[in-house]
C-alpha positions as CSV (number, residue, x, y, z in Angstrom):
1,X,-7.2,20.2,-5.2
2,X,-6.0,18.3,-8.5
3,X,-5.4,15.4,-6.6
4,X,-8.6,15.5,-4.5
5,X,-10.6,15.7,-7.9
6,X,-8.7,12.9,-9.2
7,X,-9.8,10.7,-6.2
8,X,-13.3,11.8,-6.6
9,X,-13.4,11.0,-10.1
10,X,-11.8,7.5,-9.6
11,X,-14.5,6.7,-6.8
12,X,-17.3,7.8,-8.6
13,X,-16.1,5.7,-12.0
14,X,-15.4,2.7,-9.8
15,X,-18.7,2.7,-8.1
16,X,-20.6,3.2,-11.5
17,X,-18.7,1.0,-13.8
18,X,-19.0,-2.7,-13.7
19,X,-21.0,-5.8,-14.7
20,X,-24.1,-3.8,-13.5
21,X,-23.9,-0.2,-14.5
22,X,-24.8,2.2,-11.6
23,X,-25.8,5.6,-13.1
24,X,-25.0,8.7,-11.1
25,X,-28.5,9.4,-10.4
26,X,-29.2,6.2,-8.7
27,X,-26.0,6.0,-6.8
28,X,-26.9,9.6,-5.3
29,X,-30.4,8.3,-4.3
30,X,-29.0,5.0,-2.7
31,X,-26.8,7.1,-0.7
32,X,-29.7,9.5,0.2
33,X,-31.7,6.5,1.3
34,X,-29.0,4.2,2.8
35,X,-26.8,6.6,4.8
36,X,-28.8,9.8,5.2
37,X,-32.3,8.1,5.3
38,X,-33.9,11.2,3.5
39,X,-36.0,9.5,1.0
40,X,-38.1,6.2,1.5
41,X,-36.4,3.0,0.5
42,X,-39.1,2.2,-2.0
43,X,-37.9,4.8,-4.5
44,X,-34.6,2.9,-5.2
45,X,-33.9,-0.5,-6.6
46,X,-33.1,-2.7,-3.5
47,X,-31.0,-5.1,-5.7
48,X,-28.9,-2.2,-7.2
49,X,-28.7,-0.8,-3.6
50,X,-27.3,-4.1,-2.1
51,X,-24.6,-4.1,-4.9
52,X,-23.6,-0.4,-4.2
53,X,-23.6,-0.5,-0.4
54,X,-22.5,-4.2,0.2
55,X,-19.8,-4.8,-2.9
56,X,-18.8,-1.7,-4.9
57,X,-18.5,0.9,-1.9
58,X,-16.4,-1.6,0.6
59,X,-14.3,-2.6,-2.4
60,X,-13.4,1.1,-3.5
61,X,-12.9,2.2,0.2
62,X,-10.5,-0.7,0.7
63,X,-8.8,-0.3,-2.5
64,X,-8.3,3.4,-1.6
65,X,-6.9,2.8,1.9
66,X,-4.5,0.1,0.6
67,X,-3.3,2.3,-2.4
68,X,-3.1,5.3,0.2
69,X,-1.2,3.2,2.7
70,X,1.3,2.0,0.2
71,X,2.1,5.4,-1.5
72,X,2.5,7.3,1.6
73,X,4.8,4.4,3.0
74,X,6.8,4.7,-0.1
75,X,7.3,8.4,-0.1
76,X,8.4,8.0,3.6
77,X,11.1,5.3,2.8
78,X,12.3,7.4,-0.5
79,X,12.7,10.4,1.7
80,X,14.3,8.7,4.5
81,X,16.8,6.8,2.2
82,X,17.2,9.7,-0.5
83,X,16.6,7.4,-3.3
84,X,13.3,7.4,-5.5
85,X,13.9,3.5,-6.0
86,X,13.0,2.6,-2.2
87,X,9.8,1.5,-1.5
88,X,8.2,-1.1,0.7
89,X,8.4,-3.6,-2.2
90,X,12.1,-3.2,-3.0
91,X,13.2,-2.9,0.5
92,X,11.7,-6.5,1.3
93,X,9.3,-4.9,3.9
94,X,6.1,-6.3,1.6
95,X,7.8,-9.7,1.5
96,X,8.4,-9.6,5.4
97,X,4.6,-8.8,5.8
98,X,3.5,-11.5,3.1
99,X,5.7,-14.0,5.2
100,X,3.8,-13.0,8.4
101,X,0.4,-13.2,6.9
102,X,1.2,-16.5,5.2
103,X,2.2,-18.1,8.3
104,X,-0.8,-16.8,10.2
105,X,-2.9,-18.4,7.6
106,X,-1.1,-21.7,7.4
107,X,-1.0,-22.3,10.8
108,X,-4.4,-20.8,11.7
109,X,-2.8,-18.3,14.3
110,X,-5.1,-16.2,16.4
111,X,-4.1,-14.0,19.3
112,X,-6.5,-14.2,22.2
113,X,-8.8,-11.3,22.4
114,X,-7.7,-10.0,18.9
115,X,-9.4,-12.1,16.7
116,X,-9.3,-10.5,13.1
117,X,-6.6,-8.2,14.2
118,X,-4.3,-11.2,14.4
119,X,-3.3,-11.2,10.7
120,X,-2.3,-7.5,10.5
121,X,-0.4,-7.4,13.7
122,X,1.5,-10.3,12.7
123,X,2.2,-9.0,9.3
124,X,3.3,-5.7,10.8
125,X,5.5,-7.3,13.3
126,X,7.1,-9.4,10.5
127,X,7.6,-6.2,8.1
128,X,9.3,-4.4,10.9
129,X,11.6,-7.3,11.8
130,X,12.5,-7.6,8.1
131,X,13.3,-3.9,7.6
132,X,15.7,-4.2,10.7
133,X,17.3,-7.2,9.5
134,X,17.8,-5.3,6.0
135,X,19.4,-2.2,7.8
136,X,21.6,-4.7,9.9
137,X,22.9,-6.5,7.2
138,X,23.6,-3.6,5.1
139,X,25.6,-2.1,8.0
140,X,27.6,-5.6,8.0
141,X,28.2,-5.4,4.3
142,X,29.3,-1.6,4.3
143,X,29.6,0.6,7.5
144,X,28.5,3.6,5.7
145,X,25.5,2.1,4.6
146,X,24.8,3.8,1.2
147,X,21.6,3.8,0.0
148,X,22.3,1.6,-2.8
149,X,23.7,-1.2,-0.5
150,X,20.4,-0.9,1.5
151,X,18.2,-1.5,-1.6
152,X,20.3,-4.4,-2.9
153,X,20.0,-5.9,0.6
154,X,16.3,-5.5,0.4
155,X,16.0,-6.8,-2.9
156,X,18.1,-9.9,-1.6
157,X,15.9,-10.3,1.6
158,X,12.7,-10.0,-0.6
159,X,13.9,-12.9,-3.0
160,X,14.9,-15.1,0.0
161,X,11.4,-14.5,1.7
162,X,9.8,-15.0,-1.6
163,X,11.4,-18.6,-1.8
164,X,10.1,-19.2,1.8
165,X,6.7,-18.3,0.8
166,X,7.1,-20.6,-2.3
167,X,8.2,-23.3,0.2
168,X,5.1,-22.8,2.5
169,X,2.9,-23.0,-0.6
170,X,4.6,-26.3,-1.4
171,X,3.9,-27.8,1.9
172,X,0.2,-26.5,2.4
173,X,-2.7,-28.5,1.7
174,X,-6.2,-27.2,1.7
175,X,-5.0,-23.6,2.5
176,X,-3.2,-23.7,-1.1
177,X,-6.0,-22.0,-2.8
178,X,-6.4,-19.3,-0.2
179,X,-2.8,-18.3,0.0
180,X,-2.0,-18.1,-3.8
181,X,-5.4,-16.1,-4.2
182,X,-4.2,-13.7,-1.3
183,X,-0.7,-13.6,-2.9
184,X,-1.8,-12.3,-6.2
185,X,-3.2,-9.3,-4.7
186,X,-6.8,-8.0,-4.7
187,X,-9.8,-6.3,-2.8
188,X,-12.6,-8.2,-4.4
189,X,-15.3,-9.8,-1.8
190,X,-13.4,-8.5,1.2
191,X,-16.4,-6.3,2.8
192,X,-16.7,-4.0,5.6
193,X,-14.9,-6.1,8.1
194,X,-11.6,-5.9,6.0
195,X,-12.0,-2.1,6.3
196,X,-12.2,-2.1,9.9
197,X,-9.0,-4.1,10.2
198,X,-6.8,-1.8,8.1
199,X,-8.4,1.6,9.0
200,X,-6.9,2.0,12.6
201,X,-3.4,1.2,11.4
202,X,-3.8,3.4,8.4
203,X,-4.9,6.2,10.6
204,X,-2.0,5.7,13.1
205,X,0.9,5.1,10.5
206,X,-0.2,8.3,8.5
207,X,-0.3,10.4,11.6
208,X,3.1,9.5,12.6
209,X,4.7,10.0,9.0
210,X,2.8,13.4,8.7
211,X,3.9,14.5,12.1
212,X,7.4,13.6,11.1
213,X,7.3,15.5,7.7
214,X,9.9,18.3,8.7
215,X,12.2,15.7,9.9
216,X,11.9,13.9,6.8
217,X,12.6,16.9,4.9
218,X,15.7,17.5,7.1
219,X,16.9,13.7,6.4
220,X,16.8,14.2,2.6
221,X,19.8,16.5,2.9
222,X,21.5,13.5,4.8
223,X,21.8,12.3,8.6
224,X,24.8,14.5,9.4
225,X,23.1,17.7,8.3
226,X,19.9,16.7,9.7
227,X,21.7,16.2,13.1
228,X,23.1,19.6,12.9
229,X,19.6,20.9,12.1
230,X,18.6,19.6,15.5
231,X,16.9,16.1,14.4
232,X,17.3,13.3,16.5
233,X,18.3,11.0,13.8
234,X,18.2,7.5,15.3
235,X,14.7,8.1,17.0
236,X,13.2,9.6,13.9
237,X,14.4,6.8,11.8
238,X,12.9,4.1,13.8
239,X,9.6,6.1,14.1
240,X,9.4,6.5,10.2
241,X,10.7,2.7,9.7
242,X,7.8,1.7,12.1
243,X,5.2,3.9,10.4
244,X,6.1,2.7,7.0
245,X,6.0,-1.0,8.2
246,X,2.6,-0.5,10.2
247,X,1.1,0.8,6.9
248,X,2.6,-1.7,4.8
249,X,2.0,-4.7,7.0
250,X,-1.8,-3.8,7.2
251,X,-2.2,-3.2,3.5
252,X,-0.5,-6.7,2.7
253,X,-2.7,-8.6,5.3
254,X,-6.0,-7.3,3.9
255,X,-5.1,-7.2,-0.1
256,X,-2.2,-9.3,-0.5
257,X,1.2,-8.3,-2.2
258,X,0.5,-5.4,-4.5
259,X,3.8,-4.2,-6.0
260,X,5.0,-0.8,-7.4
261,X,2.3,1.4,-6.0
262,X,4.6,2.8,-3.1
263,X,7.4,3.2,-5.8
264,X,5.6,4.8,-8.7
265,X,2.9,7.1,-7.0
266,X,5.5,8.9,-4.7
267,X,8.0,9.3,-7.6
268,X,5.3,11.0,-9.9
269,X,3.9,13.1,-7.0
270,X,7.2,14.4,-6.4
271,X,7.9,15.1,-10.1
272,X,4.4,17.0,-10.1
273,X,4.3,18.9,-7.1
274,X,7.7,19.1,-5.5
275,X,9.6,17.0,-2.6
276,X,8.5,19.0,0.4
277,X,7.0,16.3,2.5
278,X,4.3,18.4,4.2
279,X,2.7,18.1,1.0
280,X,4.2,15.1,-0.6
281,X,2.8,12.8,2.0
282,X,-0.9,14.1,1.9
283,X,-0.7,14.2,-1.8
284,X,0.6,10.7,-1.9
285,X,-2.3,9.4,0.1
286,X,-4.8,11.0,-2.6
287,X,-3.0,10.0,-5.8
288,X,-2.2,6.5,-4.4
289,X,-5.5,6.0,-3.5
290,X,-7.0,7.1,-6.8
291,X,-4.7,5.0,-8.6
292,X,-5.5,2.0,-6.9
293,X,-9.1,2.5,-7.1
294,X,-8.7,2.7,-11.1
295,X,-6.2,-0.3,-11.3
296,X,-8.9,-2.5,-9.4
297,X,-11.6,-1.1,-11.7
298,X,-9.3,-2.1,-14.8
299,X,-8.7,-5.7,-13.1
300,X,-12.3,-6.4,-13.0
301,X,-13.5,-4.9,-16.3
302,X,-10.8,-5.5,-18.7
303,X,-11.4,-9.2,-19.2
304,X,-15.2,-9.0,-17.7
305,X,-16.5,-11.2,-16.4
306,X,-13.3,-12.6,-15.6
307,X,-11.2,-10.6,-12.9
308,X,-7.5,-10.2,-13.2
309,X,-5.6,-10.0,-9.8
310,X,-4.9,-6.0,-9.0
311,X,-1.1,-6.8,-8.6
312,X,-1.1,-7.7,-12.3
313,X,-2.4,-4.2,-13.5
314,X,0.1,-2.4,-11.0
315,X,3.0,-4.3,-12.1
316,X,2.0,-3.8,-15.9
317,X,2.2,-0.1,-15.1
318,X,4.7,0.0,-12.5
319,X,7.5,-2.1,-14.1
320,X,7.9,0.2,-17.1
321,X,8.2,3.3,-15.0
322,X,10.6,1.5,-12.6
323,X,13.0,0.8,-15.6
324,X,12.3,4.5,-16.6
325,X,13.6,5.8,-13.2
326,X,16.7,3.6,-13.6
327,X,17.5,4.9,-16.8
328,X,17.0,8.4,-15.7
329,X,19.3,8.0,-12.8
330,X,21.9,6.4,-14.7
331,X,22.0,9.4,-17.2
332,X,22.0,11.8,-14.2
333,X,24.8,9.8,-12.8
334,X,26.8,10.1,-16.2
335,X,26.1,13.8,-16.3
């Protein structure tokens, strides 16, 4: 209830606050007119109605879905690898998805009959291939595949793929502005079409992870214990990694690279409400959604009328939290 209330407050704040203020009374009237058709259209300001229905609501919904996708993927990766430092960003999944998206934009790729879905599908494929390479490389380095080795490998791959993206930017011409704007991360001026792109992948990925919540609980005790508890470890690992890649790839495709959401939100949610994935995954969806909605609100109001990339806001919040997590783990290791 607390998480749901936080999300609802975030939504109302993000819709109401901005260059043009939308009082709660006007917002309710606009919803009654445009969605439920209960009262006549002439009872609301049509300009205000256009701002709410065509700009504010799609932006808020998109930010919410992206935040929820990154948060639940981060929670799943942290549970699977038994480490609060694991997330789509540190494992290189976000960078892999970014490479897929940049290549799609750079080469104007379009899969027949898929149209708009080409971008998220190629981002998902690239993110999934990246996590597979990360795991294979970690296994080559150390057969026991310790969690620290996997995370360090992910950071190496993330750096390498970041350099590859920089090379693509250096080679590009007219697409330069589009690619850089996309890489900075944001949900402004995306519209309902982008919600249609991400929504099916968000539902599929979230359902797969929530269905596997009990298996994730077992895997937090280690693969050997999970196997003794009757979990098909390899199958479940592949399902969880695939679902996390689906969520990350689709989120990156519509909003660009937004770091630290998948790291900070699951960790804070776990501290507040415990580590049972049956509760942690849905709560990560709610808190991740509300967090990114508020981060987007800050991005467009802090330097109004100028707008900051949303990735800047999440990094300013996430980097100190990441440092605190590292320091706490170091203290626990000494203790």
